[in-house]
PASEBA-1860 file (N, C-alpha, C; in nm, 3 decimals):
! residues 252
1> MLDIKSIP> -0.654/-0.060/-2.035/-0.568/-0.021/-1.933/-0.649/0.104/-1.837 ~ -0.647/0.081/-1.719/-0.717/0.184/-1.627/-0.609/0.285/-1.594 ~ -0.659/0.412/-1.571/-0.585/0.541/-1.557/-0.610/0.551/-1.394 ~ -0.487/0.553/-1.324/-0.474/0.619/-1.187/-0.439/0.737/-1.142 ~ -0.517/0.808/-1.091/-0.476/0.939/-1.017/-0.474/0.925/-0.889 ~ -0.399/1.024/-0.810/-0.365/1.059/-0.670/-0.478/1.140/-0.633 ~ -0.520/1.104/-0.514/-0.588/1.256/-0.442/-0.538/1.247/-0.278 ~ -0.436/1.360/-0.279/-0.370/1.355/-0.149/-0.500/1.359/-0.043
9> AFNDNYIW> -0.483/1.340/0.106/-0.560/1.367/0.203/-0.470/1.357/0.339 ~ -0.548/1.440/0.428/-0.493/1.460/0.542/-0.317/1.470/0.535 ~ -0.219/1.438/0.635/-0.091/1.481/0.589/-0.023/1.414/0.484 ~ -0.037/1.292/0.464/0.033/1.181/0.390/-0.028/1.061/0.323 ~ -0.160/1.086/0.343/-0.237/0.951/0.266/-0.256/0.968/0.103 ~ -0.272/0.903/0.068/-0.315/0.885/-0.071/-0.440/0.799/-0.097 ~ -0.538/0.873/-0.172/-0.682/0.803/-0.195/-0.647/0.797/-0.368 ~ -0.666/0.652/-0.402/-0.609/0.645/-0.544/-0.759/0.601/-0.590
17> LIKNSDHR> -0.773/0.688/-0.729/-0.885/0.701/-0.818/-0.862/0.607/-0.940 ~ -0.922/0.500/-0.968/-0.945/0.408/-1.087/-1.037/0.448/-1.175 ~ -0.960/0.509/-1.268/-1.063/0.587/-1.377/-1.094/0.495/-1.496 ~ -1.194/0.464/-1.584/-1.236/0.406/-1.696/-1.193/0.506/-1.788 ~ -1.267/0.483/-1.933/-1.265/0.589/-2.087/-1.408/0.637/-2.050 ~ -1.477/0.604/-2.001/-1.618/0.675/-1.987/-1.673/0.760/-1.870 ~ -1.584/0.813/-1.807/-1.619/0.914/-1.687/-1.654/0.844/-1.582 ~ -1.606/0.725/-1.541/-1.675/0.635/-1.429/-1.529/0.588/-1.369
25> CAVVDPGD> -1.551/0.563/-1.254/-1.426/0.549/-1.176/-1.477/0.487/-1.027 ~ -1.337/0.436/-0.961/-1.360/0.387/-0.806/-1.257/0.438/-0.735 ~ -1.253/0.466/-0.599/-1.161/0.503/-0.520/-1.117/0.395/-0.438 ~ -1.001/0.409/-0.377/-0.925/0.311/-0.308/-0.908/0.380/-0.162 ~ -0.968/0.309/-0.045/-0.908/0.376/0.095/-0.944/0.499/0.121 ~ -1.067/0.572/0.072/-1.123/0.712/0.120/-1.143/0.745/0.254 ~ -1.021/0.795/0.313/-1.025/0.833/0.462/-1.100/0.969/0.473 ~ -1.143/1.019/0.353/-1.198/1.163/0.360/-1.259/1.173/0.234
33> AAPVLAYL> -1.367/1.208/0.260/-1.476/1.223/0.157/-1.456/1.369/0.062 ~ -1.420/1.479/0.152/-1.428/1.582/0.080/-1.306/1.605/-0.048 ~ -1.202/1.551/-0.012/-1.105/1.578/-0.167/-1.156/1.496/-0.275 ~ -1.208/1.391/-0.239/-1.288/1.288/-0.326/-1.380/1.346/-0.404 ~ -1.476/1.408/-0.357/-1.570/1.483/-0.426/-1.553/1.611/-0.500 ~ -1.475/1.687/-0.416/-1.391/1.784/-0.512/-1.348/1.736/-0.635 ~ -1.270/1.624/-0.626/-1.218/1.605/-0.756/-1.305/1.517/-0.844 ~ -1.412/1.469/-0.793/-1.519/1.415/-0.878/-1.577/1.516/-0.972
41> QAHQLTLD> -1.616/1.620/-0.896/-1.687/1.738/-0.961/-1.610/1.815/-1.056 ~ -1.452/1.830/-1.020/-1.402/1.920/-1.119/-1.353/1.816/-1.263 ~ -1.362/1.692/-1.243/-1.331/1.615/-1.367/-1.479/1.538/-1.422 ~ -1.589/1.584/-1.368/-1.695/1.537/-1.429/-1.720/1.378/-1.390 ~ -1.659/1.329/-1.306/-1.663/1.174/-1.268/-1.799/1.122/-1.195 ~ -1.822/0.994/-1.235/-1.929/0.942/-1.163/-1.853/0.820/-1.058 ~ -1.896/0.822/-0.939/-1.824/0.695/-0.861/-1.915/0.576/-0.850 ~ -1.871/0.462/-0.934/-1.920/0.354/-0.922/-1.883/0.232/-0.812
49> AILITHHH> -1.761/0.246/-0.758/-1.722/0.151/-0.663/-1.626/0.224/-0.561 ~ -1.609/0.168/-0.399/-1.529/0.189/-0.302/-1.466/0.053/-0.284 ~ -1.314/0.071/-0.300/-1.263/-0.059/-0.251/-1.163/-0.024/-0.133 ~ -1.176/-0.127/-0.020/-1.131/-0.115/0.113/-1.021/-0.203/0.133 ~ -0.907/-0.143/0.184/-0.804/-0.279/0.229/-0.799/-0.299/0.369 ~ -0.833/-0.213/0.480/-0.837/-0.223/0.586/-0.930/-0.113/0.686 ~ -0.970/-0.169/0.806/-1.062/-0.071/0.864/-1.027/0.061/0.953 ~ -0.898/0.087/0.949/-0.835/0.169/1.012/-0.919/0.315/0.948
57> HDHIGGVP> -0.927/0.418/1.042/-1.039/0.544/1.015/-0.972/0.613/0.900 ~ -0.842/0.642/0.873/-0.780/0.718/0.793/-0.796/0.671/0.647 ~ -0.846/0.516/0.640/-0.890/0.444/0.519/-1.025/0.443/0.514 ~ -1.121/0.466/0.605/-1.256/0.413/0.581/-1.342/0.596/0.620 ~ -1.286/0.655/0.661/-1.369/0.770/0.741/-1.458/0.834/0.613 ~ -1.401/0.815/0.533/-1.493/0.910/0.416/-1.611/0.841/0.370 ~ -1.606/0.691/0.376/-1.715/0.601/0.294/-1.848/0.639/0.344 ~ -1.903/0.683/0.464/-2.043/0.700/0.479/-2.089/0.795/0.414
65> ELVRQFPG> -2.001/0.938/0.383/-2.035/1.040/0.325/-2.045/1.003/0.156 ~ -1.968/0.946/0.103/-1.949/0.891/-0.045/-2.090/0.822/-0.060 ~ -2.109/0.740/0.023/-2.238/0.624/0.000/-2.377/0.698/0.019 ~ -2.364/0.828/0.118/-2.490/0.917/0.095/-2.490/0.988/-0.041 ~ -2.360/1.043/-0.096/-2.390/1.086/-0.209/-2.405/1.019/-0.338 ~ -2.359/0.886/-0.337/-2.392/0.807/-0.429/-2.458/0.661/-0.394 ~ -2.591/0.670/-0.391/-2.659/0.580/-0.314/-2.660/0.453/-0.425 ~ -2.632/0.319/-0.363/-2.629/0.192/-0.429/-2.490/0.147/-0.471
73> IDVVGPAD> -2.411/0.254/-0.441/-2.261/0.232/-0.500/-2.230/0.073/-0.423 ~ -2.099/0.007/-0.479/-2.064/-0.114/-0.466/-1.915/-0.073/-0.362 ~ -1.966/-0.118/-0.251/-1.840/-0.081/-0.145/-1.782/-0.245/-0.105 ~ -1.652/-0.257/-0.167/-1.583/-0.377/-0.138/-1.496/-0.376/-0.035 ~ -1.469/-0.488/0.017/-1.361/-0.461/0.142/-1.359/-0.601/0.199 ~ -1.270/-0.602/0.317/-1.240/-0.725/0.393/-1.349/-0.772/0.455 ~ -1.387/-0.887/0.417/-1.508/-0.976/0.503/-1.487/-0.962/0.647 ~ -1.359/-0.981/0.697/-1.323/-1.021/0.842/-1.288/-0.887/0.942
81> EPVPTLTH> -1.305/-0.781/0.888/-1.281/-0.646/0.937/-1.381/-0.556/0.959 ~ -1.422/-0.480/1.078/-1.544/-0.408/1.107/-1.546/-0.295/1.015 ~ -1.603/-0.313/0.889/-1.594/-0.175/0.824/-1.746/-0.160/0.766 ~ -1.806/-0.031/0.822/-1.972/-0.046/0.795/-1.977/0.005/0.660 ~ -2.095/-0.020/0.617/-2.155/0.016/0.503/-2.106/-0.065/0.379 ~ -2.014/-0.166/0.421/-1.965/-0.292/0.332/-2.096/-0.328/0.267 ~ -2.097/-0.342/0.120/-2.186/-0.396/0.045/-2.164/-0.541/-0.023 ~ -2.002/-0.563/-0.016/-1.943/-0.684/-0.089/-1.830/-0.691/-0.016
89> PVSAGDQI> -1.834/-0.797/0.105/-1.707/-0.840/0.159/-1.665/-0.952/0.062 ~ -1.528/-0.929/0.053/-1.438/-1.026/0.014/-1.322/-1.065/0.079 ~ -1.259/-1.203/0.057/-1.151/-1.273/0.104/-1.041/-1.317/0.010 ~ -0.952/-1.354/0.095/-0.836/-1.407/-0.014/-0.886/-1.506/-0.114 ~ -0.837/-1.477/-0.244/-0.865/-1.583/-0.324/-0.979/-1.543/-0.409 ~ -1.071/-1.438/-0.351/-1.200/-1.370/-0.452/-1.129/-1.314/-0.562 ~ -1.232/-1.290/-0.638/-1.206/-1.183/-0.746/-1.309/-1.076/-0.766 ~ -1.275/-0.987/-0.815/-1.352/-0.894/-0.870/-1.361/-0.797/-1.003
97> NLFDEVFL> -1.459/-0.753/-1.019/-1.453/-0.737/-1.176/-1.471/-0.542/-1.161 ~ -1.368/-0.481/-1.206/-1.374/-0.335/-1.224/-1.333/-0.309/-1.376 ~ -1.434/-0.211/-1.427/-1.438/-0.187/-1.566/-1.376/-0.298/-1.663 ~ -1.411/-0.405/-1.642/-1.369/-0.486/-1.757/-1.248/-0.533/-1.703 ~ -1.171/-0.511/-1.606/-1.056/-0.587/-1.571/-1.092/-0.664/-1.438 ~ -1.012/-0.766/-1.431/-1.022/-0.860/-1.305/-0.901/-0.846/-1.205 ~ -0.960/-0.833/-1.092/-0.862/-0.799/-0.975/-0.897/-0.903/-0.868 ~ -0.765/-0.980/-0.841/-0.771/-1.090/-0.732/-0.715/-1.017/-0.580
105> VLGLEGHT> -0.815/-1.059/-0.513/-0.835/-1.033/-0.375/-0.687/-1.127/-0.275 ~ -0.593/-1.039/-0.236/-0.468/-1.135/-0.157/-0.500/-1.081/-0.031 ~ -0.482/-1.195/0.071/-0.469/-1.177/0.211/-0.347/-1.133/0.254 ~ -0.366/-0.993/0.300/-0.209/-0.926/0.361/-0.222/-0.914/0.515 ~ -0.236/-1.051/0.611/-0.269/-0.996/0.730/-0.120/-0.962/0.790 ~ -0.129/-0.868/0.890/0.005/-0.828/0.939/-0.019/-0.695/1.030 ~ -0.034/-0.580/0.931/-0.073/-0.458/1.004/-0.214/-0.432/1.052 ~ -0.311/-0.523/1.007/-0.440/-0.566/1.070/-0.486/-0.685/1.039
113> LGHIGYVG> -0.566/-0.778/1.122/-0.600/-0.913/1.107/-0.627/-0.953/0.997 ~ -0.686/-0.868/0.926/-0.825/-0.882/0.800/-0.770/-0.826/0.675 ~ -0.665/-0.760/0.686/-0.577/-0.651/0.576/-0.598/-0.729/0.434 ~ -0.626/-0.663/0.322/-0.616/-0.732/0.208/-0.571/-0.646/0.118 ~ -0.535/-0.696/-0.004/-0.490/-0.590/-0.084/-0.573/-0.660/-0.241 ~ -0.527/-0.554/-0.343/-0.617/-0.607/-0.477/-0.506/-0.582/-0.583 ~ -0.490/-0.691/-0.671/-0.391/-0.693/-0.778/-0.469/-0.737/-0.937 ~ -0.435/-0.631/-1.014/-0.494/-0.656/-1.142/-0.454/-0.563/-1.229
121> DGKLFCGD> -0.447/-0.571/-1.369/-0.433/-0.481/-1.471/-0.276/-0.431/-1.475 ~ -0.192/-0.513/-1.394/-0.068/-0.468/-1.371/-0.029/-0.392/-1.261 ~ -0.115/-0.351/-1.175/-0.138/-0.266/-1.076/-0.170/-0.362/-0.923 ~ -0.086/-0.297/-0.800/-0.142/-0.355/-0.686/-0.173/-0.241/-0.611 ~ -0.288/-0.256/-0.527/-0.357/-0.149/-0.440/-0.313/-0.244/-0.298 ~ -0.226/-0.208/-0.213/-0.189/-0.292/-0.094/-0.190/-0.219/0.029 ~ -0.274/-0.094/0.043/-0.304/-0.005/0.169/-0.200/0.008/0.262 ~ -0.145/-0.028/0.371/-0.049/-0.035/0.459/0.025/-0.142/0.468
129> TLFSAGCG> 0.028/-0.239/0.366/0.118/-0.366/0.381/0.283/-0.298/0.339 ~ 0.260/-0.296/0.188/0.430/-0.229/0.144/0.425/-0.093/0.117 ~ 0.531/-0.063/0.155/0.540/0.092/0.102/0.654/0.097/0.040 ~ 0.704/0.220/-0.032/0.826/0.220/-0.105/0.935/0.222/0.000 ~ 1.025/0.158/0.010/1.132/0.135/0.098/1.101/0.111/0.263 ~ 0.970/0.039/0.245/0.944/0.033/0.405/0.807/-0.078/0.398 ~ 0.750/-0.101/0.503/0.628/-0.162/0.522/0.557/-0.116/0.642 ~ 0.421/-0.139/0.661/0.329/-0.116/0.730/0.381/-0.167/0.894
137> RVFEGTME> 0.335/-0.090/0.976/0.376/-0.120/1.135/0.304/-0.267/1.164 ~ 0.310/-0.350/1.263/0.227/-0.472/1.271/0.156/-0.418/1.366 ~ 0.043/-0.407/1.382/-0.060/-0.382/1.508/-0.131/-0.492/1.546 ~ -0.193/-0.583/1.461/-0.294/-0.672/1.490/-0.233/-0.821/1.481 ~ -0.142/-0.833/1.386/-0.107/-0.967/1.321/0.022/-1.004/1.418 ~ 0.075/-1.093/1.342/0.196/-1.117/1.405/0.324/-1.105/1.274 ~ 0.449/-1.077/1.334/0.545/-1.052/1.282/0.596/-1.183/1.155 ~ 0.548/-1.283/1.170/0.529/-1.377/1.104/0.451/-1.341/0.970
145> QMYQSLQK> 0.312/-1.309/0.995/0.232/-1.267/0.930/0.231/-1.172/0.818 ~ 0.317/-1.064/0.889/0.351/-0.929/0.814/0.476/-0.992/0.724 ~ 0.579/-1.080/0.745/0.658/-1.130/0.673/0.608/-1.209/0.533 ~ 0.512/-1.294/0.575/0.457/-1.371/0.464/0.374/-1.313/0.384 ~ 0.308/-1.212/0.452/0.240/-1.105/0.324/0.339/-1.033/0.234 ~ 0.429/-0.985/0.273/0.550/-0.895/0.206/0.604/-1.018/0.126 ~ 0.620/-1.130/0.154/0.705/-1.239/0.059/0.587/-1.279/-0.056 ~ 0.458/-1.267/-0.029/0.346/-1.294/-0.132/0.353/-1.180/-0.233
153> LASLPEET> 0.371/-1.057/-0.204/0.389/-0.933/-0.257/0.534/-0.927/-0.367 ~ 0.615/-0.979/-0.301/0.762/-0.987/-0.351/0.749/-1.059/-0.485 ~ 0.682/-1.157/-0.465/0.662/-1.266/-0.570/0.565/-1.231/-0.684 ~ 0.517/-1.101/-0.684/0.427/-1.071/-0.787/0.528/-1.026/-0.889 ~ 0.460/-1.012/-1.034/0.564/-0.971/-1.167/0.628/-0.868/-1.114 ~ 0.775/-0.839/-1.160/0.845/-0.728/-1.152/0.820/-0.592/-1.153 ~ 0.739/-0.609/-1.267/0.688/-0.475/-1.337/0.532/-0.430/-1.290 ~ 0.486/-0.489/-1.193/0.367/-0.451/-1.109/0.399/-0.337/-1.051
161> LIYCAHEY> 0.309/-0.238/-1.082/0.288/-0.092/-1.011/0.250/-0.092/-0.873 ~ 0.313/-0.045/-0.780/0.255/-0.061/-0.629/0.201/0.086/-0.599 ~ 0.065/0.065/-0.567/0.012/0.205/-0.522/-0.038/0.186/-0.374 ~ 0.056/0.211/-0.283/0.028/0.214/-0.150/-0.024/0.345/-0.085 ~ -0.070/0.344/0.036/-0.166/0.440/0.110/-0.090/0.567/0.164 ~ 0.034/0.606/0.179/0.122/0.705/0.260/0.237/0.737/0.164 ~ 0.264/0.849/0.176/0.375/0.899/0.111/0.467/0.929/0.220 ~ 0.530/0.798/0.256/0.638/0.784/0.364/0.775/0.754/0.284
169> TASNVAFA> 0.777/0.764/0.167/0.928/0.727/0.098/1.022/0.782/0.168 ~ 1.042/0.923/0.183/1.132/1.015/0.221/1.235/0.930/0.355 ~ 1.128/0.914/0.445/1.179/0.876/0.579/1.224/0.711/0.572 ~ 1.156/0.647/0.495/1.185/0.507/0.469/1.312/0.498/0.412 ~ 1.348/0.560/0.303/1.465/0.586/0.258/1.559/0.587/0.351 ~ 1.550/0.686/0.428/1.668/0.718/0.559/1.702/0.607/0.607 ~ 1.585/0.525/0.653/1.600/0.409/0.718/1.670/0.294/0.646 ~ 1.634/0.280/0.548/1.672/0.185/0.463/1.816/0.199/0.418
177> LAVEPDNK> 1.862/0.341/0.428/2.019/0.373/0.379/2.095/0.350/0.540 ~ 2.020/0.370/0.663/2.083/0.309/0.772/2.110/0.164/0.799 ~ 2.027/0.107/0.724/2.025/-0.070/0.718/2.156/-0.120/0.622 ~ 2.108/-0.036/0.482/2.243/-0.074/0.374/2.289/0.035/0.338 ~ 2.384/0.098/0.402/2.464/0.241/0.359/2.514/0.230/0.195 ~ 2.578/0.113/0.153/2.644/0.071/0.066/2.574/0.053/-0.068 ~ 2.446/0.022/-0.049/2.333/-0.008/-0.163/2.335/0.109/-0.276 ~ 2.383/0.072/-0.378/2.397/0.202/-0.478/2.281/0.225/-0.533
185> QLQKYRDE> 2.185/0.125/-0.527/2.047/0.158/-0.617/1.959/0.243/-0.519 ~ 1.987/0.210/-0.371/1.917/0.277/-0.281/1.998/0.450/-0.268 ~ 2.105/0.454/-0.320/2.158/0.582/-0.317/2.092/0.669/-0.407 ~ 2.084/0.607/-0.533/2.043/0.665/-0.650/1.845/0.703/-0.625 ~ 1.836/0.620/-0.577/1.677/0.650/-0.526/1.648/0.753/-0.444 ~ 1.729/0.777/-0.319/1.739/0.871/-0.270/1.733/1.002/-0.312 ~ 1.824/1.017/-0.408/1.835/1.173/-0.497/1.705/1.193/-0.547 ~ 1.675/1.071/-0.621/1.522/1.066/-0.708/1.407/1.142/-0.611
193> VNRLRAQN> 1.421/1.037/-0.513/1.308/1.071/-0.410/1.344/1.233/-0.358 ~ 1.395/1.257/-0.328/1.457/1.405/-0.273/1.407/1.526/-0.398 ~ 1.427/1.485/-0.498/1.416/1.570/-0.613/1.244/1.578/-0.612 ~ 1.206/1.491/-0.623/1.026/1.457/-0.645/0.967/1.532/-0.545 ~ 1.010/1.471/-0.423/0.938/1.579/-0.301/0.965/1.707/-0.281 ~ 1.110/1.743/-0.347/1.087/1.911/-0.358/1.017/1.980/-0.407 ~ 0.960/1.904/-0.536/0.883/1.960/-0.649/0.735/1.905/-0.587 ~ 0.715/1.878/-0.480/0.596/1.837/-0.424/0.522/1.736/-0.498
201> QPTLPTTI> 0.589/1.613/-0.578/0.549/1.550/-0.649/0.519/1.419/-0.576 ~ 0.448/1.306/-0.583/0.463/1.181/-0.521/0.555/1.095/-0.605 ~ 0.583/1.017/-0.473/0.696/0.914/-0.539/0.666/0.792/-0.583 ~ 0.500/0.765/-0.559/0.472/0.677/-0.607/0.368/0.652/-0.761 ~ 0.348/0.578/-0.829/0.374/0.433/-0.785/0.549/0.371/-0.793 ~ 0.553/0.282/-0.720/0.675/0.211/-0.725/0.634/0.084/-0.807 ~ 0.753/0.003/-0.823/0.753/-0.121/-0.876/0.798/-0.233/-0.774 ~ 0.751/-0.358/-0.791/0.824/-0.485/-0.723/0.963/-0.487/-0.745
209> RRERWINP> 1.009/-0.442/-0.897/1.139/-0.470/-0.914/1.214/-0.368/-0.830 ~ 1.180/-0.252/-0.825/1.272/-0.158/-0.739/1.266/-0.205/-0.601 ~ 1.128/-0.234/-0.516/1.138/-0.279/-0.399/1.233/-0.368/-0.363 ~ 1.244/-0.485/-0.442/1.337/-0.588/-0.422/1.486/-0.528/-0.394 ~ 1.516/-0.434/-0.499/1.649/-0.389/-0.498/1.680/-0.280/-0.361 ~ 1.562/-0.218/-0.308/1.622/-0.112/-0.199/1.520/-0.124/-0.095 ~ 1.428/-0.205/-0.081/1.353/-0.216/0.062/1.410/-0.327/0.143 ~ 1.464/-0.280/0.219/1.512/-0.360/0.364/1.427/-0.491/0.392
217> FLRADEPS> 1.295/-0.456/0.397/1.173/-0.566/0.470/1.161/-0.674/0.343 ~ 1.213/-0.636/0.199/1.185/-0.753/0.120/1.324/-0.815/0.124 ~ 1.453/-0.784/0.160/1.572/-0.807/0.180/1.611/-0.898/0.280 ~ 1.534/-0.936/0.385/1.597/-1.008/0.503/1.665/-1.147/0.485 ~ 1.701/-1.165/0.365/1.780/-1.266/0.311/1.914/-1.235/0.237 ~ 1.926/-1.106/0.276/2.061/-1.020/0.206/2.165/-1.038/0.309 ~ 2.286/-1.094/0.272/2.354/-1.112/0.379/2.412/-0.947/0.452 ~ 2.429/-0.845/0.350/2.438/-0.713/0.409/2.310/-0.654/0.518
225> VIKSVNNR> 2.208/-0.671/0.469/2.094/-0.701/0.580/2.085/-0.758/0.713 ~ 2.125/-0.897/0.682/2.158/-0.967/0.809/2.268/-0.897/0.894 ~ 2.357/-0.874/0.813/2.494/-0.799/0.918/2.449/-0.681/1.001 ~ 2.348/-0.621/0.935/2.341/-0.493/0.990/2.231/-0.490/1.121 ~ 2.160/-0.610/1.126/2.069/-0.640/1.274/2.174/-0.739/1.341 ~ 2.279/-0.780/1.300/2.346/-0.877/1.391/2.350/-0.847/1.552 ~ 2.352/-0.713/1.573/2.341/-0.667/1.713/2.231/-0.684/1.823 ~ 2.099/-0.733/1.709/1.969/-0.700/1.772/1.921/-0.829/1.753
233> TAQIDPVS> 1.970/-0.939/1.722/1.941/-1.080/1.697/2.040/-1.180/1.694 ~ 2.044/-1.290/1.750/2.132/-1.397/1.741/2.095/-1.486/1.629 ~ 1.947/-1.487/1.580/1.868/-1.559/1.466/1.941/-1.487/1.332 ~ 1.956/-1.619/1.244/1.948/-1.545/1.139/1.851/-1.583/1.013 ~ 1.735/-1.619/1.083/1.619/-1.686/0.969/1.569/-1.579/0.916 ~ 1.514/-1.553/0.801/1.444/-1.436/0.758/1.340/-1.380/0.852 ~ 1.270/-1.448/0.925/1.118/-1.393/1.002/1.228/-1.319/1.130 ~ 1.334/-1.377/1.174/1.373/-1.306/1.299/1.447/-1.187/1.248
241> IFTALREW> 1.507/-1.166/1.117/1.578/-1.064/1.076/1.463/-0.954/1.023 ~ 1.371/-0.996/0.986/1.255/-0.885/0.935/1.204/-0.849/1.080 ~ 1.184/-0.927/1.188/1.150/-0.873/1.329/1.233/-0.781/1.365 ~ 1.366/-0.787/1.379/1.477/-0.702/1.439/1.459/-0.579/1.350 ~ 1.461/-0.581/1.215/1.440/-0.484/1.105/1.301/-0.384/1.161 ~ 1.191/-0.446/1.174/1.053/-0.361/1.216/1.067/-0.306/1.333 ~ 1.141/-0.382/1.431/1.162/-0.302/1.573/1.250/-0.209/1.584 ~ 1.380/-0.223/1.473/1.438/-0.090/1.471/1.379/0.020/1.397
249> KNEF> 1.301/-0.034/1.311/1.247/0.084/1.219/1.128/0.173/1.330 ~ 1.078/0.080/1.430/0.974/0.147/1.520/1.040/0.231/1.596 ~ 1.172/0.248/1.614/1.220/0.319/1.709/1.351/0.444/1.644 ~ 1.305/0.413/1.493/1.409/0.500/1.410/1.392/0.630/1.426
END
């Protein structure tokens, strides 16, 4: 089993560090090199690889400096996106080996057109596609693509640990409660999230099981969710419900 640590960056980003047992590691979406280099030095780790999910600057800004410090490092990322210094372009369906674990590359279009995720060792690194109690904004893709990407993630094994790239959980839970005020699991989760954030603890990783219970964007076929957006759309198919939810969240 790989060991995962979070390195906070900017206001609310997480750079995930994947560590094996002999002081080698990889990082996911390093938007800033400084906190990564500080962590590596403090824990005497060697950086072997960088995994990128999409091209936004807060996910790749630190890559050039890390490559400068670790020449010859493997930089894995989406083949269809403008990511400089990529040494190992991957697409949906590809597999990568990381410290003797195999990770499958998932195509997660929506937030960006070439967004990908990595799933393996019971863990999912999904960038800005799925958040706890929320999902990413649809910037480049279509609502349909984002909905399908989330469905893909919802069908992963329930115990899969989700490592998303932002600490957005508290504000996402507030929105989720506006959608489903009577969701008991969600009320319980709000209390847990508030307790963790009060102690400055991360709310991540979450699990697929939990998200299917509390995340409105994975619950577009639930009567309670459909009812809460019936003033926003006359359609009741899941993509229309999802679209109405995402537009509501954009202005929430």
